[in-house]
LUMVO-644400 format. One record per residue: y, z, x of N, C-alpha, C in turn. Coordinates in steps of 0.2 Angstrom, whole numbers, padded with zeros to 4 digits, always signed. Example, Ala and Ser with C-alpha at 12.3 -4.5 7.8 and 13.67 -1.06 7.14 Angstrom:
LUMVO-644400
-0028+0039+0066-0022+0039+0062-0016+0039+0066
-0011+0035+0064-0005+0036+0068+0000+0039+0064
//
This chain:
LUMVO-644400
-0006+0000+0004+0000+0000-0002+0007+0000+0004
+0011-0005+0003+0018-0004+0006+0022+0003+0004
+0024+0007+0009+0027+0012+0009+0035+0012+0011
+0038+0006+0010+0043+0004+0013+0047+0003+0005
+0054+0003+0006+0059+0001+0000+0056+0004-0007
+0055+0010-0007+0052+0012-0014+0057+0019-0014
+0057+0022-0022+0061+0028-0023+0055+0031-0025
+0057+0038-0021+0051+0042-0020+0055+0050-0022
+0051+0053-0027+0052+0060-0028+0047+0064-0025
+0050+0071-0022+0045+0074-0019+0047+0081-0021
+0041+0084-0025+0043+0091-0026+0040+0096-0020
+0045+0102-0021+0045+0107-0014+0047+0101-0009
+0051+0098-0008+0053+0095-0003+0060+0098+0001
+0061+0103+0002+0066+0107+0005+0064+0109+0011
+0057+0110+0012+0055+0112+0018+0048+0112+0020
+0044+0112+0026+0038+0113+0027+0034+0105+0026
+0030+0105+0022+0027+0097+0022+0031+0092+0019
+0034+0095+0013+0037+0091+0009+0045+0088+0012
+0047+0094+0018+0053+0091+0022+0051+0085+0024
+0046+0086+0029+0042+0082+0034+0040+0075+0032
+0039+0074+0026+0038+0069+0021+0043+0065+0019
+0047+0069+0017+0054+0065+0014+0059+0064+0021
+0057+0066+0028+0061+0063+0034+0058+0058+0036
+0051+0057+0035+0048+0051+0037+0048+0045+0032
+0048+0046+0026+0049+0040+0020+0056+0039+0022
+0061+0042+0022+0069+0042+0023+0069+0036+0029
+0064+0037+0035+0065+0033+0039+0062+0027+0039
+0059+0025+0033+0057+0018+0032+0058+0015+0027
+0066+0017+0026+0070+0013+0021+0067+0014+0012
+0066+0021+0013+0063+0023+0005+0070+0027+0004
+0071+0027-0003+0076+0030-0006+0073+0037-0009
+0075+0044-0007+0070+0050-0007+0074+0055-0011
+0071+0058-0016+0075+0063-0020+0070+0070-0020
+0073+0075-0018+0069+0080-0016+0070+0086-0021
+0065+0089-0023+0067+0095-0029+0065+0101-0026
+0068+0107-0029+0066+0113-0028+0069+0119-0031
+0067+0125-0030+0071+0130-0033+0078+0132-0030
+0077+0131-0024+0083+0134-0020+0090+0129-0017
+0093+0130-0021+0100+0125-0020+0101+0125-0012
+0101+0129-0010+0103+0130-0002+0099+0127+0003
+0091+0129+0001+0088+0124+0005+0087+0117+0005
+0088+0115-0001+0090+0108-0003+0095+0106+0000
+0100+0109+0000+0107+0106+0004+0106+0106+0012
+0101+0111+0014+0103+0111+0021+0097+0105+0024
+0090+0104+0019+0087+0099+0021+0090+0093+0019
+0095+0091+0015+0098+0084+0015+0102+0082+0020
+0105+0088+0021+0111+0087+0028+0108+0085+0034
+0101+0087+0035+0098+0083+0042+0095+0076+0040
+0095+0074+0034+0092+0067+0033+0096+0063+0030
+0094+0056+0030+0097+0050+0027+0095+0047+0022
+0099+0044+0019+0098+0042+0010+0091+0046+0008
+0093+0054+0008+0090+0058+0004+0094+0061-0002
+0094+0062-0008+0098+0066-0012+0093+0071-0015
+0095+0076-0020+0092+0083-0021+0094+0084-0029
+0089+0087-0033+0090+0090-0039+0085+0097-0040
+0090+0101-0041+0088+0108-0041+0083+0109-0048
+0076+0111-0047+0073+0112-0052+0066+0116-0050
+0065+0119-0054+0059+0124-0054+0052+0119-0059
+0048+0118-0054+0045+0114-0060+0038+0119-0065
+0039+0125-0064+0036+0129-0067+0040+0129-0074
+0047+0127-0075+0050+0128-0081+0051+0122-0085
+0049+0123-0092+0050+0116-0096+0057+0113-0094
+0061+0119-0096+0067+0115-0098+0069+0112-0091
+0069+0115-0084+0070+0111-0079+0067+0105-0078
+0061+0106-0079+0056+0100-0079+0061+0093-0083
+0063+0095-0089+0065+0090-0094+0072+0089-0093
+0075+0093-0089+0082+0090-0085+0081+0086-0079
+0076+0087-0076+0074+0083-0070+0072+0077-0071
+0069+0076-0076+0066+0069-0079+0072+0065-0082
+0077+0068-0086+0083+0063-0089+0086+0062-0083
+0087+0067-0079+0091+0065-0072+0089+0059-0068
+0082+0059-0068+0079+0053-0064+0079+0047-0069
+0078+0048-0075+0079+0041-0079+0086+0039-0078
+0090+0042-0079+0098+0040-0079+0100+0038-0071
+0098+0041-0065+0101+0039-0059+0096+0037-0055
+0089+0037-0056+0085+0034-0051+0079+0031-0057
+0081+0026-0061+0076+0023-0065+0071+0019-0061
+0072+0017-0055+0067+0014-0051+0063+0018-0047
+0063+0023-0050+0057+0027-0046+0051+0024-0048
+0047+0025-0043+0040+0023-0042+0034+0026-0038
+0037+0033-0033+0031+0035-0031+0034+0042-0033
+0028+0047-0034+0030+0053-0037+0024+0057-0032
+0028+0062-0028+0023+0066-0022+0023+0073-0026
+0019+0076-0028+0017+0083-0031+0015+0087-0025
+0020+0092-0022+0018+0094-0016+0021+0102-0017
+0024+0103-0022+0026+0111-0024+0020+0115-0023
+0020+0122-0020+0015+0126-0020+0017+0132-0018
+0012+0137-0020+0013+0144-0019+0006+0147-0018
+0005+0152-0013-0001+0155-0011+0000+0161-0010
-0005+0166-0013-0006+0173-0011-0012+0174-0007
-0012+0178-0001-0018+0181+0002-0020+0188+0000
-0026+0189-0002-0029+0194-0004-0037+0195-0005
-0038+0202-0005-0046+0200-0006-0048+0202-0012
-0053+0199-0016-0054+0200-0022-0057+0208-0025
-0059+0212-0019-0061+0217-0019-0057+0224-0017
-0052+0221-0017-0046+0225-0016-0040+0226-0020
-0038+0219-0023-0032+0218-0025-0035+0215-0035
-0032+0217-0039-0031+0213-0045-0029+0205-0044
-0033+0200-0047-0031+0193-0046-0027+0192-0051
-0029+0194-0057-0024+0190-0063-0017+0187-0061
-0012+0192-0061-0006+0190-0059-0004+0185-0054
-0007+0186-0046-0007+0180-0043-0009+0173-0046
-0016+0174-0050-0018+0168-0053-0014+0165-0057
-0010+0168-0062-0005+0165-0064+0001+0162-0061
+0004+0166-0056+0008+0161-0052+0006+0154-0049
+0001+0154-0046-0002+0149-0043-0005+0144-0048
-0007+0145-0052-0011+0141-0058-0003+0137-0060
+0002+0140-0063+0007+0138-0064+0012+0132-0060
+0011+0134-0054+0015+0130-0048+0011+0125-0046
+0003+0127-0043-0001+0122-0041-0004+0117-0044
-0006+0119-0051-0009+0115-0055-0004+0112-0062
-0004+0118-0067-0001+0115-0071+0006+0112-0072
+0010+0112-0066+0017+0111-0065+0014+0102-0064
+0010+0102-0059+0010+0095-0057+0007+0090-0065
+0003+0093-0067+0001+0090-0075+0007+0087-0079
+0010+0093-0080+0016+0091-0086+0022+0087-0082
+0023+0087-0075+0028+0081-0074+0024+0076-0072
+0017+0074-0072+0015+0068-0071+0014+0066-0078
+0014+0070-0084+0013+0067-0090+0020+0064-0092
+0026+0067-0091+0032+0065-0091+0036+0060-0088
+0031+0057-0082+0033+0052-0079+0030+0046-0078
+0023+0046-0082+0019+0041-0081+0022+0036-0085
+0024+0036-0092+0025+0030-0094+0030+0025-0090
+0035+0029-0087+0040+0022-0083+0036+0021-0076
+0032+0026-0073+0027+0023-0068+0024+0017-0068
+0020+0017-0076+0016+0012-0077+0018+0006-0077
+0025+0005-0078+0031-0002-0079+0031-0004-0072
+0031+0002-0065+0032-0003-0060+0027-0005-0056
+0030-0011-0053+0022-0014-0048+0023-0009-0041
+0018-0008-0040+0017-0004-0032+0020+0002-0033
+0018+0006-0040+0019+0014-0041+0012+0017-0038
+0014+0024-0037+0010+0028-0033+0012+0035-0036
+0005+0039-0036+0005+0047-0037+0001+0049-0032
+0006+0055-0028+0001+0058-0024+0002+0066-0025
-0005+0068-0024-0006+0075-0026-0008+0078-0018
-0004+0084-0018-0006+0088-0012-0011+0093-0013
-0017+0093-0010-0021+0098-0012-0021+0102-0006
-0028+0104-0003-0028+0107+0001-0037+0106+0004
-0037+0107+0011-0044+0109+0015-0048+0113+0009
-0045+0118+0005-0047+0124+0001-0051+0121-0005
-0048+0114-0007-0050+0111-0013-0057+0109-0011
-0060+0108-0005-0066+0106-0004-0072+0113-0005
-0070+0119-0002-0072+0125-0002-0066+0132-0003
-0068+0136-0005-0064+0141-0006-0063+0146+0001
-0058+0149+0001-0058+0154+0007-0057+0160+0004
-0061+0166+0006-0061+0172+0003-0055+0175+0002
-0050+0175+0006-0044+0179+0006-0038+0173+0003
-0038+0168-0001-0036+0166-0003-0039+0162-0009
-0042+0167-0013-0046+0164-0020-0044+0160-0025
-0038+0163-0029-0036+0161-0032-0033+0153-0030
-0027+0154-0025-0025+0147-0023-0030+0142-0021
-0037+0143-0019-0041+0139-0017-0043+0136-0025
-0044+0140-0029-0046+0137-0035-0042+0132-0038
-0036+0134-0037-0031+0129-0041-0031+0123-0036
-0032+0124-0029-0032+0116-0028-0039+0114-0028
-0043+0117-0030-0050+0114-0033-0048+0111-0039
-0045+0113-0044-0045+0111-0050-0041+0106-0050
-0035+0104-0046-0030+0099-0044-0034+0093-0041
-0039+0096-0038-0043+0088-0035-0047+0086-0040
-0049+0091-0044-0054+0087-0050-0048+0083-0054
-0043+0086-0056-0037+0082-0061-0037+0075-0058
-0035+0075-0049-0034+0070-0049-0039+0064-0048
-0045+0066-0047-0050+0062-0047-0051+0058-0054
-0050+0062-0060-0049+0060-0067-0043+0055-0067
-0038+0058-0064-0032+0053-0065-0034+0046-0061
-0036+0046-0056-0036+0040-0053-0041+0035-0056
-0046+0038-0059-0052+0033-0063-0048+0031-0069
-0043+0035-0073-0041+0033-0079-0035+0028-0078
-0032+0029-0072-0027+0024-0072-0030+0017-0066
-0036+0018-0066-0039+0012-0063-0035+0003-0065
-0035+0004-0070-0034-0004-0074-0026-0005-0075
-0024+0001-0071-0014+0001-0070-0012-0002-0064
-0005-0002-0062-0004-0003-0056-0003+0002-0053
-0005+0008-0055-0002+0015-0053-0009+0017-0046
-0007+0019-0041-0013+0021-0037-0010+0028-0036
-0018+0031-0035-0018+0038-0036-0021+0041-0028
-0017+0045-0024-0018+0047-0018-0020+0055-0018
-0024+0058-0014-0024+0064-0013-0023+0066-0005
-0020+0071-0004-0018+0074+0004-0019+0079+0003
-0025+0081+0010-0029+0087+0009-0027+0089+0017
-0022+0094+0016-0019+0097+0022-0023+0103+0026
-0025+0104+0032-0027+0110+0033-0023+0116+0034
-0023+0121+0038-0018+0125+0038-0013+0122+0042
-0008+0123+0039-0001+0120+0041+0005+0126+0043
+0008+0124+0049+0014+0130+0051+0019+0129+0046
+0021+0131+0041+0026+0131+0036+0029+0139+0033
+0033+0138+0030+0036+0144+0028+0031+0149+0022
+0027+0143+0018+0022+0143+0013+0017+0148+0015
+0015+0146+0021+0010+0149+0026+0010+0155+0030
+0017+0158+0031+0017+0162+0034+0014+0168+0034
+0013+0168+0028+0009+0176+0026+0002+0175+0027
-0001+0170+0029-0009+0168+0029-0011+0165+0037
-0006+0167+0040-0008+0164+0049-0006+0158+0049
-0001+0155+0045+0002+0149+0047+0004+0147+0055
+0006+0152+0059+0008+0151+0065+0003+0149+0069
-0004+0148+0067-0010+0145+0070-0011+0138+0068
-0007+0135+0061-0008+0129+0059-0004+0123+0061
-0008+0116+0060-0004+0112+0064+0003+0110+0061
+0007+0108+0065+0015+0105+0062+0015+0101+0056
+0020+0101+0053+0021+0097+0047+0021+0090+0047
+0024+0089+0052+0026+0082+0055+0019+0078+0055
+0014+0081+0058+0007+0079+0060+0003+0077+0051
+0005+0080+0047+0003+0080+0039+0006+0073+0038
+0012+0073+0038+0017+0067+0037+0014+0060+0040
+0014+0062+0046+0012+0053+0050+0005+0053+0046
+0001+0058+0045-0007+0055+0043-0006+0052+0035
-0001+0056+0032+0000+0053+0026+0001+0046+0025
+0006+0045+0030+0008+0037+0029+0003+0032+0031
+0000+0034+0036-0005+0030+0040-0011+0030+0033
-0012+0034+0029-0017+0033+0024-0014+0030+0019
-0009+0030+0017-0006+0027+0011-0006+0020+0014
-0003+0018+0018-0003+0012+0021-0009+0008+0021
-0017+0013+0023-0022+0009+0024-0025+0011+0017
-0022+0011+0010-0026+0012+0003-0032+0017+0005
-0030+0023+0009-0034+0028+0010-0034+0034+0004
-0037+0033-0002-0035+0037-0007-0036+0044-0006
-0041+0046+0000-0042+0052+0001-0040+0055+0008
-0035+0058+0007-0031+0057+0017-0033+0065+0018
-0038+0064+0022-0039+0071+0024-0037+0072+0031
-0033+0077+0033-0029+0079+0039-0032+0083+0044
-0033+0080+0050-0035+0086+0054-0041+0089+0053
-0042+0095+0054-0048+0099+0050-0051+0098+0044
-0046+0095+0040-0050+0095+0035-0055+0089+0034
-0053+0083+0038-0057+0079+0040-0063+0081+0042
-0063+0086+0047-0070+0088+0052-0076+0092+0044
-0070+0095+0041-0073+0100+0036-0077+0098+0032
-0074+0091+0030-0077+0087+0024-0084+0085+0026
-0083+0082+0033-0089+0079+0036-0094+0085+0036
-0094+0091+0037-0098+0097+0039-0099+0098+0032
-0096+0099+0027-0097+0100+0019-0102+0096+0016
-0102+0090+0019-0108+0084+0016-0114+0086+0018
-0115+0088+0026-0120+0088+0028-0124+0096+0026
-0120+0101+0025-0123+0107+0024-0117+0111+0019
-0116+0112+0013-0111+0115+0010-0110+0123+0011
-0117+0125+0012-0117+0132+0012-0113+0135+0020
-0117+0132+0024-0117+0133+0031-0107+0130+0033
-0105+0127+0030-0099+0125+0030-0094+0131+0028
-0096+0134+0022-0092+0137+0018-0092+0144+0022
-0099+0145+0025-0099+0152+0030-0094+0150+0035
-0095+0145+0038-0090+0143+0045-0082+0143+0043
-0081+0142+0037-0074+0142+0034-0072+0149+0035
-0076+0152+0032-0074+0160+0030-0075+0165+0037
-0077+0162+0041-0078+0166+0047-0071+0165+0052
-0067+0159+0051-0063+0158+0056-0057+0163+0056
-0056+0167+0050-0050+0172+0051-0053+0179+0051
//
């Protein structure tokens, strides 16, 4: 797929993986819109980039999403790429911490918000030639980490949704990609050992390569290695993943 001269929306685009992808896409002559909850963070991000604008929105809030979609329809009707990147993660052990409240927040951000925004933008995306939807999951969509239990579950759910969406849109002009990062050194991962992760720019670079090659499952770094191990022996792969920390 050609990933130049597009109009792209990136949720959670003010930092981390989203910012790195926004930077890389803007350098390839794309018009990029980033969104997130913090206007200060978005302003700082846009100041460092070219041909990038922002819109403040919390994708977990219906009113914000409605305003975002209205803005896009009016100001960026040529939008043809949606990158669902916004995420939230809590590290804890199920035998020590009640899971419900953490799960609610993670499900709203990592899963339900993706479905709602995709629903609202699908009609216009179907009209575009060369359109794409990108859902950012995780290596933990393949198998869960014991100390990120409900985060892992949301990414597994998003993986299943992405597969179904790709199948359902097979006869349209929309391509559906899934990006599986491993542990990445970002603000999101600061509390879960992110300092040991790969740089966000590596994710962005491999993402671009995958899209250009029409690789609909873009597994970055360790995620690719873990996928191979999981195919060979799921139980052993799970044990190895959960002995890493």
